[in-house]
C-alpha positions in Angstrom: 22.3 43.6 68.1 19.8 40.8 67.2 19.2 38.2 69.9 17.2 35.0 70.3 15.9 33.1 73.2 17.2 29.6 74.0 14.5 27.3 75.3 14.5 23.8 76.7 12.3 20.8 75.5 9.5 22.1 77.8 9.4 25.6 76.3 10.9 27.3 79.3 13.4 30.1 78.6 17.0 29.1 79.5 19.0 32.1 78.4 19.2 34.7 75.7 21.9 34.5 73.0 23.2 37.1 70.6 23.0 36.4 66.9 26.0 37.2 64.7 25.3 40.5 62.9 27.2 39.4 59.8 24.8 36.4 59.3 21.5 37.4 60.9 21.8 41.2 61.0 21.9 42.1 57.4 19.4 44.1 55.4 17.8 41.4 53.2 18.7 41.8 49.5 15.3 41.0 48.0 16.5 41.2 44.4 19.3 38.8 45.0 17.0 36.5 46.9 14.6 36.5 44.0 17.4 35.7 41.6 18.6 32.8 43.8 15.1 31.4 44.1 14.6 31.5 40.3 17.9 29.7 39.9 17.0 27.0 42.4 13.6 26.4 40.8 15.1 26.3 37.4 17.8 23.8 38.4 15.2 21.5 39.9 13.5 21.2 36.5 14.1 17.9 34.8 13.8 19.3 31.2 12.8 15.9 29.9 9.6 16.9 28.0 9.8 15.6 24.5 7.5 15.5 21.5 7.9 14.1 18.0 8.0 16.1 14.8 6.4 14.8 11.6 9.7 13.2 10.6 9.9 11.2 13.8 6.3 9.8 13.9 6.0 6.3 12.7 4.4 5.7 9.3 3.0 8.2 6.8 5.4 7.3 3.9 2.6 6.9 1.4 0.6 9.7 -0.1 -3.0 9.4 1.2 -4.6 10.2 -2.2 -3.7 11.7 -5.5 -2.9 15.3 -5.8 -5.8 16.4 -8.0 -9.2 15.3 -9.0 -10.7 14.1 -5.7 -12.1 17.4 -4.5 -10.3 17.2 -1.3 -7.4 19.3 0.0 -3.9 18.3 -1.0 -2.2 15.9 1.5 1.2 14.4 1.3 1.4 12.4 4.6 -1.0 11.2 7.3 1.7 12.3 9.8 1.3 16.0 9.0 0.8 18.2 12.1 -2.7 19.0 10.7 -3.7 15.4 11.1 -4.7 13.5 14.3 -1.8 11.3 15.3 0.6 13.4 13.4 3.7 15.3 14.5 3.8 18.3 16.8 4.8 21.7 15.5 7.4 23.5 17.6 6.8 21.1 20.5 9.1 20.8 23.6 12.4 19.0 23.3 14.8 17.9 26.1 16.8 20.8 27.3 18.8 22.1 30.3 17.1 24.8 32.4 20.0 25.2 34.9 21.7 28.5 35.4 24.8 29.6 37.3 25.3 32.1 40.2 28.5 33.3 41.7 29.5 31.8 45.1 29.5 35.1 46.9 26.1 35.9 45.5 24.7 32.5 46.6 26.1 33.0 50.1 24.7 36.5 50.4 21.3 35.3 49.3 21.2 32.7 52.0 22.4 35.1 54.6 19.7 37.6 53.5 17.1 34.9 53.9 18.5 34.0 57.4 18.4 37.7 58.3 14.7 37.9 57.1 13.9 34.9 59.4 15.9 36.1 62.4 12.6 37.1 64.2 11.1 33.6 63.6 14.2 31.7 64.9 13.5 29.1 67.6 16.7 27.9 69.3 16.5 24.8 71.5 19.4 24.0 73.9 19.4 20.4 72.8 17.2 17.5 71.6 18.2 15.1 74.3 14.5 14.5 75.2 14.2 12.5 72.0 15.6 9.1 72.9 13.7 6.6 70.7 13.1 8.6 67.5 9.4 8.6 68.0 7.1 11.2 66.4 5.3 11.9 69.6 8.7 12.9 71.2 9.3 15.6 68.6 5.6 16.6 68.7 6.0 17.4 72.4 8.9 19.8 71.5 6.8 21.5 68.8 3.9 21.9 71.2 6.1 23.4 73.9 7.6 25.8 71.4 4.1 26.8 70.2 4.8 25.9 66.6 1.9 23.5 66.1 0.1 25.5 63.3 3.2 26.7 61.5 5.5 25.4 58.7 8.7 24.5 60.5 12.1 24.2 59.0 14.3 22.0 61.2 18.0 22.6 60.6 20.2 19.8 61.7 24.0 19.7 61.9 24.3 15.8 62.1 27.2 16.0 64.5 26.5 12.6 66.1 24.2 9.5 65.8 21.6 11.1 68.0 20.8 13.5 65.1 19.5 10.6 63.1 17.0 9.9 65.8 15.8 13.5 65.8 15.4 13.4 62.0 13.4 10.1 62.3 11.1 11.7 64.8 10.5 14.8 62.8 10.2 13.6 59.2 6.8 12.0 59.7 5.2 15.4 60.2 4.0 16.9 56.9 4.4 20.5 58.0 8.0 19.9 59.2 10.9 19.8 56.8 14.4 18.6 57.8 17.5 20.1 56.1 21.2 19.9 56.8 23.1 23.0 57.7 25.2 22.7 54.5 22.0 22.5 52.4 20.4 25.7 53.6 18.7 27.4 50.7 16.6 30.5 50.0 13.4 28.5 49.0 13.1 26.6 52.3 13.9 29.6 54.4 11.3 31.8 52.6 8.6 29.1 52.7 9.1 28.4 56.4 7.2 30.3 59.1 9.6 29.2 61.8 13.2 27.9 61.8 13.9 25.4 64.6 17.5 24.4 65.4 19.7 23.6 68.4 22.2 25.9 69.9 25.0 23.8 68.4 23.5 24.1 65.0 23.4 27.8 65.4 27.2 27.8 66.1 27.8 25.7 63.0 25.9 28.2 60.9 27.9 31.1 62.3 31.2 29.4 61.7 30.3 28.3 58.1 29.2 31.8 56.9 31.9 33.6 58.8 34.5 31.7 56.9 32.8 32.4 53.6 32.6 36.1 54.5 36.3 36.4 55.3 37.1 34.5 52.1 39.3 31.9 53.8 40.2 29.0 51.5 39.0 25.8 53.0 41.7 23.7 51.4 43.9 21.1 53.2 47.4 22.0 54.1 50.1 20.7 51.7 52.4 18.0 53.1 56.0 18.9 54.0 57.5 16.9 51.1 55.5 18.9 48.5 56.4 22.2 50.2 60.1 21.3 50.2 60.0 20.4 46.5 58.2 23.7 45.7 60.8 25.7 47.5 63.7 23.9 45.8 62.1 24.6 42.4 61.8 28.3 43.2 65.4 28.5 44.4 66.6 26.9 41.1 64.5 29.3 39.1 66.0 32.3 41.0 69.7 31.3 40.2 71.2 33.5 37.4 72.2 31.8 34.2 75.9 31.0 33.7 77.7 33.8 31.8 79.5 32.9 28.6 83.3 32.9 28.8 84.8 35.9 26.9 87.0 35.1 23.9 90.8 35.6 24.2 92.1 38.8 22.6 95.0 37.1 20.8 92.7 34.6 19.1 92.5 35.4 15.5 89.2 35.0 13.6 89.0 31.9 11.4 89.4 32.5 7.7 86.5 31.6 5.6 87.0 28.8 3.1 86.9 30.0 -0.5 86.4 27.8 -3.5 88.0 28.6 -6.8 85.6 28.9 -9.7 86.4 26.4 -12.4 87.9 28.1 -15.5 85.7 27.8 -18.5 
């Protein structure tokens, strides 16, 4: 079972906590992590690079010189790709680089990255020592945790207003990146040398990925009126159709009308 030490703002060990094996105890899937990283980098591309072809460049409607007799090469437009200031051949055009990845694959990639960083996990009992949102307050926590020369990923759960003070104190440090629990991604986890979070943030991560692992739908419950209407509809559909009344035995079949042909 993987475990992590919980420290206070002075760096002293408070207790040892066990990490969820379904989140932090997996064998990292490097291939899936690589796919998720490429997808994230591709989705971040703007795809706005644009060049003009010879038909889009302004001017060049007149033939520069006559076709023959000048001794120079033939030219039909000064906006040819061969000319300076002309169009671009096969240049970039605006495009969409984004790609899709199944939800289960995305979740597994993040859990693989968390498992790969389980040994670099620094859990603080709380951030109550930060009271004014000053950088020096967070710097003291970093110094006590011995993370001064490392790239730190601070994972926040934003459960209360105090979390905003913690972010304000940490965002001024260039080697510290602040991310929300819901925005955990493979790129930040791979680049970070240490992951810093509170004990409450660790519980939020466990609950979030445990629900995804079990496949529980996180949809709100339907109101009673909607449920009642749905049950009534099902009951009506289950009722058998009315049987047609059998014809009386004595009832004679109706004679067909016949028309006499006119005599010619």
